[in-house]
C-alpha positions in Angstrom: 83.4 104.5 130.6 85.3 105.2 127.4 85.4 108.7 125.9 83.6 108.6 122.6 84.2 111.7 120.4 82.1 112.8 117.5 84.1 113.9 114.5 83.2 116.8 112.2 81.7 114.2 109.8 79.4 113.0 112.5 81.2 109.7 113.1 81.7 108.5 116.6 85.3 107.4 117.4 87.1 106.1 120.5 90.6 107.7 120.8 91.7 104.8 123.1 90.9 102.2 120.5 92.6 104.2 117.7 95.7 104.7 119.8 95.8 101.0 120.9 95.5 100.0 117.3 98.5 102.2 116.3 100.8 100.4 118.6 102.4 97.0 117.7 102.8 94.1 120.2 106.0 93.7 122.1 108.4 91.3 120.4 111.6 89.9 121.7 114.5 90.4 119.4 117.8 89.1 120.8 118.3 90.7 124.2 115.7 93.5 123.5 112.0 93.9 123.7 110.7 96.0 120.8 107.5 97.7 119.9 106.5 100.5 117.5 103.9 103.2 117.4 102.5 104.8 114.3 102.1 108.6 115.0 101.1 109.4 111.4 101.5 107.8 108.0 105.0 109.0 107.7 106.0 108.9 111.4 106.6 105.4 112.9 108.6 105.3 116.1 110.3 102.2 117.4 111.3 101.6 121.0 113.7 99.0 122.5 114.0 97.9 126.1 116.1 95.3 127.9 113.4 94.6 130.4 109.9 93.3 129.5 108.2 95.0 132.4 109.7 98.3 131.3 108.6 97.8 127.7 105.0 97.0 128.8 105.0 100.1 131.0 106.3 102.4 128.3 103.9 101.0 125.7 101.0 101.9 128.0 102.4 105.4 128.5 103.0 106.0 124.8 99.4 104.8 124.0 98.1 107.3 126.6 100.1 110.1 125.0 98.9 109.2 121.5 95.3 109.0 122.8 95.6 112.6 124.2 97.1 113.8 120.9 94.2 112.2 119.0 91.6 113.8 121.3 93.2 117.2 120.9 93.3 116.9 117.1 89.7 115.7 116.9 88.5 118.6 119.1 90.4 121.2 117.0 89.1 119.8 113.7 85.6 119.8 115.1 85.8 123.5 116.1 86.9 124.6 112.6 
């Protein structure tokens, strides 16, 4: 069951889908596996790993952290 949150405008959103959409796919560039995550419009973070398994693991972790950040921001804006 996914967590669906209602925004202050009444729209229902899924923080997991928003966070997953903010992360790029993993691409191999030379000896590195790269992906990026858009935290905000001005904040895009890029990560590089030498091992594909490690890149996949960290991408899942970073998506989870971004999902929690989105949940927290939506709950705060709803309470205002």
